[in-house]
VEXNUDO-566053 format. One line per field, with one value per residue (C-alpha): x, y, z; residue number from 1; residue in three letters. Coordinates in steps of 0.2 Angstrom, whole numbers. Each point is the difference from the previous one (the first is absolute). Example, Ala and Ser with C-alpha at 12.3 -4.5 7.8 and 13.67 -1.06 7.14 Angstrom:
px [62/6]
py [-22/17]
pz [39/-3]
seq [1/2]
type [Ala/Ser]
This chain:
px [107/-3/-19/-4/-11/5/-11/7/-17/-11/-18/-14/-4/-15/-9/-84/-9/-3/-10/-18/2/15/7/3/8/-1/15/-2/7/3/13/12/15/-5/10/-10/-3/7/17/0/-3/12/14/-6/3/19/1/1/12/10/1/4/14/8/-1/10/11/4/18/15/14/-4/15/2/12/-15/-3/16/-7/-19/-1/-10/-15/-13/-6/-18/-8/8/-8/-12/-18/5/5/-11/-9/9/-2/7/9/-11/5/-18/-6/-14/-9/-17/3/-7/-11/-8/-13/0/-18/4/14/3/14/6/11/10/-1/12/16/-2/10/6/-12/-2/11/14/-1/3/15/7/-3/9/14/3/0/12/12/0/4/14/9/16/4/-10/12/-1/-17/-9/1/-19/-4/6/-14/-13/-17/-11/-17/-8/-19/-4/-12/-8/3/13/-4/10/-10/-16/6/5/-18/-7/12/-5/-18/4/10/-14/-12/11/3/-18/-9/-9/-10/-4/-16/-7/3/6/14/-5/12/4/12/6/-4/17/2/14/-9/-16/10/9/-17/-6/15/-1/-18/4/13/-12/-14/12/7/-18/-3/-13/4/-17/-6/2/8/10/-15/-5/16/-5/11/1/5/16/-6/-1/-16/-2/5/10/8/11/9/6/-6/-14/10/6/13/8/0/5/9/18/2/4/13/8/0/8/13/5/1/11/12/4/0/14/10/0/-3/16/11/-12/-1/19/2/-14/9/16/-9/-9/12/-8/-15/-5/-9/-6/-8/-17/4/11/-15/-11/13/-1/-19/1/5/-16/-12/9/0/-18/-4/7/-14/12/9/16/13/4/18/-3/-1/17/9/-3/6/-10/5/-6/-17/-2/4/-13/-13/3/-2/-17/-4/3/-13/-13/4/0/-12/-14/5/2/14/-13/-12/-18/5/-8/-16/-1/-2/-13/-15/6/3/-17/-7/11/-7/-18/4/8/-14/-15/-5/-3/15/2/11/0/17/3/-14/-13/-16/-11/9/3/-18/-6/1/2/16/6/-6/3/-4/14/15/12/4/13/5/12/10/17/16/-2/-18/5/14/-12/-11/15/3/-17/0/16/10/17/-4/16/11/9/1/13/17/4/19/3/-9/-10/-4/-18/5/5/-17/-11/-2/-4/7/-9/4/-7/-16/-6/8/-10/-14/2/-14/-6/-11/-11/-6/-13/1/-7/11/-4/-3/-6/-15/10/3/18/6/17/9/11/10/8/1/7/-10/0/-3/-15/4/-10/-11/10/5/4/16/-8/-3/-19/-12/-17/-13/-6/17/5/-15/5/18/-7/-6/10/-10/-17/2/4/18/5/-12/-7/16/-3/-9/13]
py [54/-14/3/2/-14/-3/14/3/1/14/2/11/-3/-10/12/-168/14/10/-2/4/17/9/15/14/15/18/11/10/17/3/-14/2/-1/13/16/16/1/17/-6/-14/12/12/-12/-11/11/-2/-19/-5/14/-5/-18/4/12/-12/-14/11/10/-8/5/-11/-10/-14/-11/-14/12/9/-15/4/16/-3/14/-10/8/-12/-7/6/-11/-17/-4/-13/1/13/13/15/2/6/-1/-16/2/-3/-3/6/17/-2/16/-1/0/17/-9/-11/3/-11/-7/-10/0/-12/2/-14/7/-5/9/15/-1/-7/-5/-18/-14/-4/-16/8/16/-11/-8/17/7/-15/2/18/-4/-14/10/15/-11/-9/13/6/13/10/3/13/1/-10/13/4/-18/3/12/-8/-4/-13/9/-7/-3/-17/-3/18/12/13/18/-2/-15/9/14/-12/-6/18/3/-16/6/17/-8/-12/14/10/-14/-5/16/-1/-14/9/8/-17/-10/-1/-12/-16/-4/-16/-4/-16/0/4/17/6/-5/9/16/-1/0/14/11/-4/5/16/4/-4/11/14/1/1/14/-9/0/0/-18/-15/-9/-12/-8/-7/-11/-19/-9/-19/-9/-10/-12/-19/-5/15/-1/15/3/14/-12/-18/-12/-10/-14/-13/-8/17/6/-16/-10/-2/13/15/-10/-5/18/6/-13/7/18/-7/-7/17/8/-12/5/19/4/-7/13/14/-10/0/19/5/-11/10/17/-4/-9/-12/-2/-18/1/-16/-1/5/14/7/1/8/13/5/0/14/11/0/0/14/10/-2/5/17/12/6/-16/5/-14/-9/-2/-19/1/8/-16/-10/1/1/-18/-6/9/-9/-16/4/5/-17/-9/7/-2/-19/-1/9/-11/-17/2/12/1/-10/-11/-9/-12/6/18/6/-9/11/15/-7/6/18/-2/-7/15/11/-8/3/18/2/-9/6/-18/-10/-8/-18/-8/-13/3/14/12/4/-5/10/16/-3/-4/17/16/10/-10/-4/12/-2/17/10/7/1/-13/0/-16/0/-15/-7/-4/-19/0/11/-11/-14/11/5/-19/-3/15/-8/16/-8/-15/3/0/-16/-7/10/-9/-1/0/16/16/6/18/6/2/-18/-5/9/15/-11/4/2/18/3/-11/2/15/9/9/-12/4/-10/10/-10/11/-3/13/4/8/10/-11/-15/-6/-13/2/-3/-5/4/-2/12/-5/14/10/-14/-6/-19/-7/-13/-18/-12/12/7/16/15/11/10/-16/0/-14/0/-3/-16/-7/5/-9/-15/1/-2/-18/-6/12/-2/-19/2/-4/-14/5/-18/-5/12/-13/-13]
pz [-22/12/2/-18/-8/-18/-6/-17/-9/-5/1/7/19/5/10/65/-3/16/16/-1/7/-8/9/-11/8/-5/5/16/-4/18/2/15/-10/-13/-1/-4/-19/0/7/-14/-14/6/-1/-14/-15/3/4/-18/-5/15/-5/-18/5/12/-13/-11/11/17/2/6/-5/-13/3/13/9/7/12/9/7/-2/-13/-14/-9/6/-16/3/-14/4/17/-7/5/14/-13/0/-17/-15/-18/-9/-17/-15/-18/-5/4/12/-4/-8/-19/-7/-12/13/14/16/3/16/13/14/13/12/13/14/17/3/9/18/15/1/4/19/0/-10/11/15/-8/-5/18/8/-12/4/18/-1/-11/11/15/-9/-11/7/-13/-12/-15/-13/-8/13/14/-2/6/18/4/-13/7/-8/-1/-16/1/-6/-15/-1/-15/3/-3/-16/-5/3/-11/-13/-2/0/-14/-9/1/-8/-14/-4/-1/-11/-12/-2/4/-17/7/17/-7/-5/15/19/3/9/14/9/13/8/19/7/9/-11/-16/6/4/-16/-9/11/-4/-19/1/8/-13/-14/6/5/-17/-6/12/10/18/8/-3/11/-15/11/8/-17/-1/0/13/-3/16/0/14/-4/-8/-11/-18/-5/-17/8/12/-2/13/-7/-7/14/-11/-4/18/9/-13/-3/-13/12/9/-17/-6/15/-1/-18/8/13/-13/-6/18/5/-15/1/19/8/-7/7/16/2/-3/12/13/-3/0/16/11/13/-11/-5/-16/-9/-17/5/12/-14/-11/14/2/-18/1/13/-15/-10/15/9/-17/-4/18/-4/-7/-13/-3/8/-3/16/4/0/-19/-2/8/-16/-18/-16/-4/17/-1/-17/8/13/-13/-9/16/2/-18/2/14/-10/-15/9/13/-7/-19/-15/7/12/-4/3/2/-16/5/15/-12/-12/11/-2/-19/-2/9/-12/-15/6/2/-17/-9/11/3/16/9/-5/13/13/9/12/-5/12/-9/12/-3/-19/-3/6/-10/16/5/-17/-13/-18/-7/7/-10/14/13/14/10/15/5/6/-9/1/-7/-14/-5/-2/-11/-11/-2/-6/-12/-7/3/2/-11/-10/15/4/17/11/4/18/-1/-10/-2/-15/-4/-3/-18/-1/7/-12/12/16/17/17/1/-18/2/18/9/13/-9/-15/-13/-16/-12/-12/-14/-13/-15/-17/-13/-16/-15/9/9/9/19/6/17/7/17/9/15/10/-16/-10/-15/1/-17/1/-4/-10/-9/-15/9/-11/1/15/10/-3/-5/-6/14/-7/-3/18/7/-10/6/18/-3/15/11/-8/2/19/-1/11/13/1/8/15/10/-1]
seq [1/2/3/4/5/6/7/8/9/10/11/12/13/14/15/16/17/18/19/20/21/22/23/24/25/26/27/28/29/30/31/32/33/34/35/36/37/38/39/40/41/42/43/44/45/46/47/48/49/50/51/52/53/54/55/56/57/58/59/60/61/62/63/64/65/66/67/68/69/70/71/72/73/74/75/76/77/78/79/80/81/82/83/84/85/86/87/88/89/90/91/92/93/94/95/96/97/98/99/100/101/102/103/104/105/106/107/108/109/110/111/112/113/114/115/116/117/118/119/120/121/122/123/124/125/126/127/128/129/130/131/132/133/134/135/136/137/138/139/140/141/142/143/144/145/146/147/148/149/150/151/152/153/154/155/156/157/158/159/160/161/162/163/164/165/166/167/168/169/170/171/172/173/174/175/176/177/178/179/180/181/182/183/184/185/186/187/188/189/190/191/192/193/194/195/196/197/198/199/200/201/202/203/204/205/206/207/208/209/210/211/212/213/214/215/216/217/218/219/220/221/222/223/224/225/226/227/228/229/230/231/232/233/234/235/236/237/238/239/240/241/242/243/244/245/246/247/248/249/250/251/252/253/254/255/256/257/258/259/260/261/262/263/264/265/266/267/268/269/270/271/272/273/274/275/276/277/278/279/280/281/282/283/284/285/286/287/288/289/290/291/292/293/294/295/296/297/298/299/300/301/302/303/304/305/306/307/308/309/310/311/312/313/314/315/316/317/318/319/320/321/322/323/324/325/326/327/328/329/330/331/332/333/334/335/336/337/338/339/340/341/342/343/344/345/346/347/348/349/350/351/352/353/354/355/356/357/358/359/360/361/362/363/364/365/366/367/368/369/370/371/372/373/374/375/376/377/378/379/380/381/382/383/384/385/386/387/388/389/390/391/392/393/394/395/396/397/398/399/400/401/402/403/404/405/406/407/408/409/410/411/412/413/414/415/416/417/418/419/420/421/422/423/424/425/426/427/428/429/430/431/432/433/434/435/436/437/438/439/440/441/442/443/444/445/446/447/448/449/450/451/452/453/454/455/456/457/458/459/460/461/462/463/464/465/466/467/468/469/470/471/472/473/474/475/476/477/478/479/480/481/482/483/484/485/486/487/488/489/490/491/492]
type [Met/Asp/Ser/Lys/Arg/Asn/Ile/Asp/Tyr/Lys/Tyr/Ser/Ala/Val/Tyr/Gly/Asp/Glu/Pro/Asp/His/Val/Arg/Val/Glu/Ala/Leu/Asp/Asp/Ser/Gly/Ala/Asn/Lys/Arg/Pro/Lys/Gln/Thr/Leu/Leu/Lys/Phe/Ala/Met/Gly/Ser/Thr/Leu/Ile/Ala/Ala/Ala/Leu/Phe/Leu/Ala/Val/Gly/Gly/Thr/Ala/Ser/Lys/Cys/Cys/Thr/Lys/Thr/Ala/Thr/Cys/Ser/Gly/Ser/Leu/Gly/Thr/Trp/Gly/Gln/Tyr/Ser/Pro/Trp/Gly/Pro/Ala/Pro/Ser/Lys/Ile/Asp/Pro/Ala/Ile/Pro/Ser/Glu/Cys/Lys/Val/Thr/Phe/Ala/Gln/Ile/Leu/Ser/Arg/His/Gly/Ser/Arg/Gly/Pro/Ser/Ala/Asp/Lys/Gly/Glu/Lys/Tyr/Ala/Ala/Leu/Val/Lys/Glu/Leu/Gln/Glu/Ser/Val/Thr/Glu/Tyr/Thr/Lys/Gly/Phe/Glu/Phe/Phe/Lys/Asp/Tyr/Lys/Tyr/Glu/Leu/Ile/Pro/Asp/Asp/Leu/Ser/Leu/Tyr/Gly/Glu/Asn/Glu/Met/Val/Asp/Ser/Gly/Lys/Leu/Phe/Tyr/Asn/Arg/Tyr/Lys/Asn/Leu/Val/Ser/Glu/Thr/Glu/Pro/Phe/Val/Arg/Ala/Ser/Gly/Ser/Gly/Arg/Val/Ile/Met/Ser/Ala/Gln/Asn/Phe/Thr/His/Gly/Tyr/Tyr/Glu/Ala/Gln/Gly/Arg/Asn/Asp/Gly/Asp/Phe/Ala/Ser/Arg/Ile/Leu/Val/Ile/Pro/Glu/Glu/Glu/Gly/Tyr/Asn/Asn/Thr/Leu/Glu/His/Gly/Ser/Cys/Lys/Leu/Phe/Glu/Asp/Gly/Pro/Gly/Lys/Lys/Glu/Gly/Ser/Ala/Lys/Gln/Lys/Glu/Trp/Lys/Asp/Ile/Trp/Val/Pro/Ser/Val/Gln/Lys/Arg/Leu/Ser/Lys/Lys/Leu/Pro/Gly/Ala/Lys/Phe/Asp/Ile/Asp/Ser/Thr/Val/Tyr/Phe/Met/Glu/Leu/Cys/Pro/Phe/Glu/Thr/Val/Ala/Ser/Pro/Asp/Leu/Ala/Leu/Ser/Pro/Phe/Cys/Arg/Ala/Phe/Ser/Lys/Asp/Glu/Trp/Arg/Asn/Tyr/Asp/Tyr/Tyr/Gln/Ser/Leu/Glu/Lys/Trp/Tyr/Val/Tyr/Gly/Pro/Gly/Arg/Asp/Leu/Ala/Ser/Ser/Gln/Gly/Val/Gly/Phe/Val/Asn/Glu/Leu/Ile/Ala/Arg/Leu/Thr/Gly/Lys/Pro/Val/Gln/Asp/His/Thr/Ser/Thr/Asn/Ser/Thr/Leu/Asp/Ala/Ser/Pro/Glu/Thr/Phe/Pro/Leu/Asp/Arg/Lys/Leu/Tyr/Ala/Asp/Phe/Ser/His/Asp/Asn/Gly/Met/Met/Thr/Val/Phe/Ser/Ala/Leu/Arg/Leu/Phe/Glu/Asp/Thr/Lys/Asp/Leu/Pro/Thr/Thr/Glu/Arg/Arg/Ser/Pro/Glu/Gln/Leu/Asp/Gly/Tyr/Ser/Ala/Ser/Arg/Ala/Val/Pro/Phe/Gly/Ala/Arg/Met/Tyr/Val/Glu/Lys/Met/Gln/Cys/Ala/Gly/Ser/Asp/Glu/Glu/Leu/Val/Arg/Ile/Ile/Leu/Asn/Glu/Arg/Val/Val/Pro/Leu/Arg/Gly/Cys/Asp/Ala/Asp/Lys/Leu/Gly/Arg/Cys/Lys/Leu/Asp/Lys/Phe/Val/Glu/Ser/Met/Ser/Phe/Ser/Arg/Ser/Gly/Gly/Asp/Trp/Ser/Arg/Cys/Gly/Glu]
């Protein structure tokens, strides 16, 4: 079926420094955008099930013929970073081995499903207005567009996105509940509204699963500002050369090479299906993107009719288009990208080893030096961020080290790219688990990483058949991060 990811595996489900006065915010539980907790919890239990079911069973015609009448299935899991969260295929069972006990767990999570960014939203609204003023006939399958009203709310989480994060908190609790009696999770969020709300909803879900509804748990979330002048390992922005240098433009140019290959045929068809419309390359992509944003705006993830206008192959092309951007602008394909993630990696090493942070890159030394704002005695940690920042962390962790640079003139599948694609790496609600465990018959502590339910075998540390490395070997393998990466170039 069109929407099904290649899920043919079997496993158990994974339930400078700073200014003198650093502003540290605690989450105000009475935020204006917050929906009542009862509403969130009512819907949240079904959000993961809804997504999983739709990834497997969204109906529709799989062939290109479906584009003639806009009856395609929508290909839910191939919308790049705008895909709702769903499990990625894993060759290794991510369940905790029966002979092992997890002694530490860290989640790094993207915020939940949201509306388009403000600037994209303006472009979408202008496109809708222009098309509806110029189209002379709404052909079969496109009748819905005649009365369509653009009402997407920019930047904020959708109700479905809030529920995604409540579900994520419940799953995290259920997976690591053996550690709950020993520790409270320490939670941080980068200072964007949707990231803060995601951390809040995750926290609600976690404590709801524990049966604790009476505490002001959300107020304990540490919010790290994203403003200029504050070091923040959960958001890139501290490296001038990375932010202002030519790398982003060069990466975007690579993405454009692929866009110019696959979009024209879609552009031509849309122009025929909506006579009078004047689509160009960019507006064709914008029209496609109304599909994911309208879908995640639905509380029950109801597939938008925009989605049915494009074939499975076209959505794969779109996913690859977004994968190129993540790879060449924020991932391993860009010089200095991995250096933006070394600060977080060094914080992770500190948590894994119980030793103070050793870093002079993007870490906030004021926060990391205090046991109140960077405790080292917890068993559970939860950090919330954005997709681009997470890609830099994945690069620093060497998660896609075996993946060759992506070609720009032909598509590669995730299977050909060692499991990489934007939709599998950083969908809405993306989550990376870092686990430390001890197993019967050995005193050695092992480390492994699970990305969206996919066990990613660790590199450079003699990983075993379950993708795990001994803790000391893992730390040694992070020599690039421990030495500061190429951060010394950031002032160039």
